C-alpha positions as CSV (number, residue, x, y, z in Angstrom):
1,X,53.0,115.5,7.5
2,X,52.9,115.0,10.7
3,X,54.7,112.0,12.2
4,X,52.2,110.0,13.6
5,X,50.3,110.7,10.3
6,X,53.2,109.3,8.2
7,X,53.0,106.5,10.4
8,X,49.8,105.6,10.3
9,X,50.0,106.0,6.8
10,X,53.1,103.5,6.3
11,X,51.9,100.9,2.6
12,X,52.1,97.2,3.5
13,X,54.8,95.7,1.5
14,X,53.9,92.9,-0.5
15,X,56.7,90.4,-0.8
16,X,54.8,87.4,-1.9
17,X,45.0,99.6,-37.1
18,X,41.2,100.0,-39.3
19,X,39.7,97.3,-40.6
20,X,39.4,95.9,-44.4
21,X,35.7,98.1,-45.3
22,X,33.4,95.5,-47.2
23,X,32.1,97.3,-50.2
24,X,28.1,98.6,-49.8
25,X,26.1,95.3,-50.9
26,X,29.0,92.8,-51.2
27,X,28.5,90.1,-48.8
28,X,30.2,90.9,-45.1
29,X,34.2,88.6,-45.7
30,X,34.2,85.7,-42.9
31,X,35.1,85.9,-39.6
32,X,39.5,86.3,-38.8
33,X,41.6,84.8,-41.9
34,X,43.2,81.3,-43.4
35,X,46.8,80.2,-42.9
36,X,47.4,77.7,-45.4
37,X,50.1,74.7,-45.4
38,X,52.0,75.5,-48.9
39,X,55.4,73.7,-47.9
40,X,54.9,70.1,-48.9
41,X,55.0,68.3,-45.4
42,X,51.9,68.3,-42.5
43,X,52.8,71.0,-39.7
44,X,52.1,70.2,-35.9
45,X,52.1,73.1,-34.5
46,X,50.3,76.8,-36.0
47,X,51.0,80.2,-34.0
48,X,49.5,83.5,-34.7
49,X,51.1,86.3,-32.4
50,X,49.7,89.7,-32.9
51,X,52.6,92.1,-34.5
52,X,54.9,93.2,-33.1
53,X,55.7,90.1,-31.7
54,X,58.5,91.3,-30.1
55,X,62.0,89.9,-28.8
56,X,62.8,86.6,-27.8
57,X,60.8,83.0,-28.6
58,X,57.9,84.6,-28.0
59,X,55.2,82.5,-30.2
60,X,52.4,81.2,-27.4
61,X,50.3,77.7,-27.9
62,X,50.3,76.7,-30.7
63,X,46.9,76.9,-32.9
64,X,46.5,72.7,-33.9
65,X,44.8,70.9,-32.1
66,X,47.6,68.3,-30.5
67,X,47.3,64.8,-32.6
68,X,45.6,66.6,-35.7
69,X,48.4,68.2,-38.0
70,X,47.8,70.5,-41.0
71,X,48.0,68.5,-44.0
72,X,49.8,69.9,-47.1
73,X,47.7,72.5,-49.5
74,X,45.4,72.4,-46.2
75,X,44.4,75.8,-44.3
76,X,43.2,77.0,-41.1
77,X,41.3,79.3,-40.0
78,X,42.5,81.7,-37.1
79,X,39.8,84.4,-35.7
80,X,41.6,87.2,-33.6
81,X,40.2,88.0,-30.1
82,X,40.6,91.1,-31.2
83,X,38.3,92.2,-34.6
84,X,40.6,95.4,-35.0
85,X,43.5,93.8,-35.1
86,X,45.5,93.5,-38.4
87,X,48.8,92.5,-38.5
88,X,49.9,89.4,-37.0
89,X,53.1,87.2,-37.4
90,X,52.7,83.7,-38.3
91,X,54.5,80.4,-37.9
92,X,54.2,76.9,-39.0
93,X,56.3,73.9,-37.3
94,X,56.6,71.0,-39.5
95,X,56.6,67.1,-39.2
96,X,60.5,67.3,-40.1
97,X,61.6,69.9,-37.6
98,X,61.5,72.5,-40.1
99,X,59.8,75.9,-39.9
100,X,57.9,78.6,-41.7
101,X,57.7,82.1,-40.4
102,X,56.1,85.5,-41.9
103,X,56.2,88.7,-40.1
104,X,53.9,91.6,-40.2
105,X,51.0,89.8,-42.6
106,X,48.1,92.5,-42.8
107,X,45.2,90.1,-42.9
108,X,42.7,92.5,-43.2
109,X,43.7,93.3,-47.1
110,X,44.7,89.8,-47.4
111,X,43.1,86.5,-45.9
112,X,44.3,83.6,-47.6
113,X,47.8,83.8,-46.4
114,X,50.2,80.9,-48.3
115,X,52.9,79.3,-46.2
116,X,55.4,78.0,-48.5
117,X,59.1,78.6,-47.3
118,X,61.0,76.8,-44.5
119,X,64.4,76.6,-42.6
120,X,65.6,74.4,-40.2
121,X,64.5,75.8,-36.6
122,X,66.9,77.9,-34.6
123,X,68.7,75.5,-32.4
124,X,67.1,76.4,-28.5
125,X,70.3,78.4,-26.4
126,X,72.3,75.7,-24.6
127,X,72.7,76.9,-21.6
128,X,69.0,77.0,-21.1
129,X,69.6,72.8,-21.2
130,X,72.6,72.5,-19.5
131,X,72.0,74.7,-16.4
132,X,70.7,72.6,-13.5
133,X,67.7,72.5,-11.7
134,X,67.4,74.1,-8.4
135,X,64.5,72.8,-6.7
136,X,63.0,73.8,-3.2
137,X,65.1,73.4,0.3
138,X,62.5,71.7,2.1
139,X,64.9,71.8,5.5
140,X,65.0,76.2,5.2
141,X,64.2,78.0,8.4
142,X,62.6,80.4,7.1
143,X,60.8,81.3,3.7
144,X,59.4,84.0,2.3
145,X,57.7,84.4,-1.4
146,X,56.9,87.4,-3.9
147,X,56.6,87.5,-8.0
148,X,58.9,88.9,-10.6
149,X,59.4,89.6,-14.2
150,X,61.5,88.6,-17.0
151,X,62.9,92.4,-17.6
152,X,66.0,91.4,-20.2
153,X,68.2,88.5,-21.4
154,X,68.7,86.1,-18.2
155,X,67.6,89.3,-16.0
156,X,64.5,89.1,-13.6
157,X,63.1,92.5,-11.9
158,X,61.1,92.4,-9.0
159,X,61.4,94.6,-5.2
160,X,64.6,95.1,-3.4
161,X,62.8,93.9,0.0
162,X,61.7,90.5,-2.0
163,X,64.8,89.4,-2.0
164,X,66.4,91.3,0.9
165,X,68.1,88.8,4.2
166,X,67.8,85.7,1.7
167,X,70.6,82.9,1.5
168,X,69.2,81.5,-1.3
169,X,66.8,82.9,-4.5
170,X,65.5,80.2,-6.8
171,X,62.5,81.4,-9.2
172,X,59.9,78.6,-10.4
173,X,58.9,79.4,-14.8
174,X,56.2,79.4,-16.6
175,X,57.3,75.9,-17.2
176,X,57.8,74.2,-13.6
177,X,61.1,74.8,-14.1
178,X,63.0,75.7,-10.8
179,X,66.6,78.0,-10.9
180,X,68.8,79.5,-9.0
181,X,69.6,83.5,-9.0
182,X,73.3,84.1,-9.2
183,X,74.6,86.6,-6.2
184,X,75.0,89.4,-6.1
185,X,71.7,91.3,-7.1
186,X,71.5,94.8,-7.9
187,X,69.4,97.0,-5.9
188,X,68.5,100.1,-4.8
189,X,66.5,99.8,-1.4
190,X,65.4,103.5,-1.6
191,X,63.2,103.1,-4.5
192,X,62.8,99.1,-3.4
193,X,64.0,97.3,-6.6
194,X,66.4,95.1,-7.3
195,X,67.0,93.0,-10.7
196,X,68.5,89.4,-10.3
197,X,70.6,87.2,-12.7
198,X,69.3,83.8,-13.9
199,X,71.2,82.1,-16.0
200,X,69.1,79.6,-17.8
201,X,65.8,81.4,-18.0
202,X,64.2,81.2,-21.2
203,X,61.3,83.2,-22.3
204,X,59.7,86.8,-24.3
205,X,61.0,89.7,-22.2
206,X,58.5,92.2,-21.2
207,X,58.7,95.2,-22.8
208,X,58.3,98.4,-20.2
209,X,56.3,101.6,-22.2
210,X,58.4,104.3,-23.2
211,X,55.4,106.7,-23.9
212,X,53.1,108.0,-23.8
213,X,53.0,108.9,-20.1
214,X,50.8,106.9,-17.5
215,X,47.7,109.0,-16.7
216,X,44.6,108.5,-14.0
217,X,41.8,106.7,-15.5
218,X,43.9,104.0,-17.7
219,X,42.9,100.7,-16.6
220,X,45.6,98.2,-15.5
221,X,46.4,94.6,-14.8
222,X,48.5,93.2,-11.7
223,X,49.7,89.8,-12.2
224,X,51.5,87.9,-9.9
225,X,51.6,85.4,-6.5
226,X,49.5,86.5,-4.3
227,X,49.2,84.8,-0.7
228,X,51.6,81.6,-1.8
229,X,50.4,78.4,0.5
230,X,46.5,79.7,0.5
231,X,45.6,80.0,-2.8
232,X,46.6,77.8,-5.5
233,X,49.9,78.0,-7.0
234,X,49.3,79.6,-10.5
235,X,49.5,83.2,-10.8
236,X,46.7,85.9,-10.1
237,X,44.7,88.2,-12.6
238,X,43.8,91.9,-10.7
239,X,42.2,94.8,-13.3
240,X,42.2,97.8,-12.1
241,X,42.7,101.7,-12.6
242,X,45.3,104.2,-11.9
243,X,44.4,106.3,-9.8
244,X,47.1,108.7,-8.8
245,X,50.4,109.8,-10.4
246,X,51.9,110.0,-7.0
247,X,52.5,108.0,-3.5
248,X,52.3,107.9,0.4
249,X,53.5,111.7,1.2
250,X,53.7,112.3,-2.7
251,X,56.0,110.3,-3.9
252,X,56.5,111.2,-7.4
253,X,58.3,107.4,-7.5
254,X,55.0,106.0,-7.5
255,X,51.6,105.5,-9.0
256,X,48.0,104.7,-7.5
257,X,46.2,101.5,-8.5
258,X,42.9,100.2,-7.6
259,X,43.7,96.6,-8.7
260,X,43.7,94.2,-5.6
261,X,47.5,92.9,-4.3
262,X,47.9,90.8,-1.4
263,X,51.4,90.0,0.1
264,X,53.0,87.6,-2.7
265,X,52.0,89.9,-5.3
266,X,55.6,92.1,-5.1
267,X,57.4,92.3,-7.7
268,X,54.8,91.4,-10.1
269,X,54.4,93.5,-13.3
270,X,51.9,95.5,-13.7
271,X,51.1,96.0,-17.2
272,X,49.0,98.7,-19.5
273,X,46.3,97.3,-21.8
274,X,49.0,96.8,-24.9
275,X,50.5,94.8,-22.2
276,X,53.3,97.2,-21.3
277,X,54.9,97.9,-18.0
278,X,53.8,100.9,-16.6
279,X,55.0,99.6,-12.9
280,X,56.3,97.3,-10.8
281,X,53.8,96.3,-7.9
282,X,55.2,97.5,-4.4
283,X,52.7,97.7,-1.6
284,X,49.0,98.2,-0.6
285,X,48.1,100.7,2.5
286,X,47.7,99.1,5.9
287,X,44.6,99.7,6.3
288,X,44.4,98.5,9.7
289,X,46.6,101.4,11.1
290,X,44.9,103.9,9.6
291,X,41.3,102.2,10.9
292,X,42.8,102.5,14.0
293,X,43.1,106.0,13.9
294,X,40.4,107.3,11.1
295,X,37.6,105.1,12.4
296,X,37.6,104.6,9.1
297,X,38.2,101.5,6.4
298,X,40.4,102.4,3.8
299,X,39.5,100.0,0.5
300,X,41.8,98.7,-1.7
301,X,44.8,101.2,-2.1
302,X,47.6,100.1,-3.8
303,X,50.8,101.0,-5.3
304,X,53.5,100.8,-7.8
305,X,57.1,101.7,-8.8
306,X,56.3,104.1,-11.7
307,X,58.1,102.3,-15.1
308,X,60.0,106.3,-15.1
309,X,62.0,105.3,-11.9
310,X,62.6,101.7,-13.0
311,X,64.0,102.5,-16.4
312,X,66.4,104.9,-14.6
313,X,67.6,102.3,-11.6
314,X,67.9,99.6,-15.0
315,X,70.4,102.0,-16.4
316,X,72.3,102.2,-13.2
317,X,72.4,98.8,-13.5
318,X,73.4,98.2,-16.8
319,X,70.7,96.3,-17.7
320,X,68.9,97.1,-21.3
321,X,65.3,96.3,-21.0
322,X,62.8,96.6,-24.1
323,X,60.8,99.5,-24.7
324,X,57.5,100.0,-26.4
325,X,54.9,102.9,-27.4
326,X,51.3,102.1,-26.1
327,X,49.7,103.0,-29.0
328,X,46.9,101.6,-31.3
329,X,43.5,99.7,-29.8
330,X,43.6,98.3,-26.2
331,X,43.8,93.6,-25.8
332,X,41.2,92.1,-24.0
333,X,42.4,91.3,-20.5
334,X,43.0,87.5,-20.6
335,X,45.1,88.4,-23.3
336,X,47.6,90.8,-21.5
337,X,47.3,87.9,-18.8
338,X,48.8,85.4,-21.5
339,X,51.5,88.3,-22.6
340,X,52.5,88.4,-18.4
341,X,52.3,84.6,-18.1
342,X,55.3,83.7,-19.7
343,X,57.4,85.3,-18.6
344,X,56.0,86.2,-15.0
345,X,58.3,84.4,-12.3
346,X,57.3,83.1,-8.6
347,X,60.4,84.0,-6.3
348,X,61.1,81.6,-2.9
349,X,63.6,83.2,-0.7
350,X,65.4,81.2,1.6
351,X,67.3,81.9,5.3
């Protein structure tokens, strides 16, 4: 490839299981399954999360309406968004502080789940409450933004170019807390990856896909914070496909995707339809330079760092991520977005 063509193609970095069958002639069972409170105390929260739930306190939002507890011996019907989903982890939080938890419940075989055994809730990690917040410095001379996601306990994955040259890096959690990253970051400029240490961080770890290998045409979801200060402050979800298995100039550490990304998406997770990370968003094609050379505007050409390269970097950085195989039924895009939301951070770099 000529030097001129290589320059034209420079990427713009983006720092910014089967259901139970009904016998013939039998009436169709009611949709979903029923959770019955047999604990002896009313419940103020009910959580139902598809198994395997994974590490961390990844229970999501309560299904009960605030202010309307579930009385003793009363039931609540849960209708999964995926009608083929059969195994769930269930959790009742009682008014007296105890919890009743059942794991790996096959709701296709048993559509009435009695929850009776309750134990004291686990105390939250003390460091999360003791770590002070680190609000933005409104007097900072220069500010840039990006995206990161929880890759291990107190560790956040992002791009190297998101945190390069920063005097201070702070992250906004999904709960709205501002936490400071503790230097130094472990980084690889050639791969454009970095992992931050963030004391006091809470939230579930996003699993990295361990297999099978990513294929062209697979649906993927990008999640992050594009165009901060212009668009709303909440994260954005875009859906697309894996277009190619290499990046610019046959860079085998990257894949090409059609999920739309913008400045601010850098470092964000690229997820498959099981909710596992298959890449780290890194760049988009510089359409303006390509148009100047060819007279045609390249559309929607974006890149992510492959999960294999990410895992090799984490091993060198002595960080142990969570791995998960992408098998079974796919989730909906909103469901994948909810999984990503609890683990994705807004990153602010101050200089």
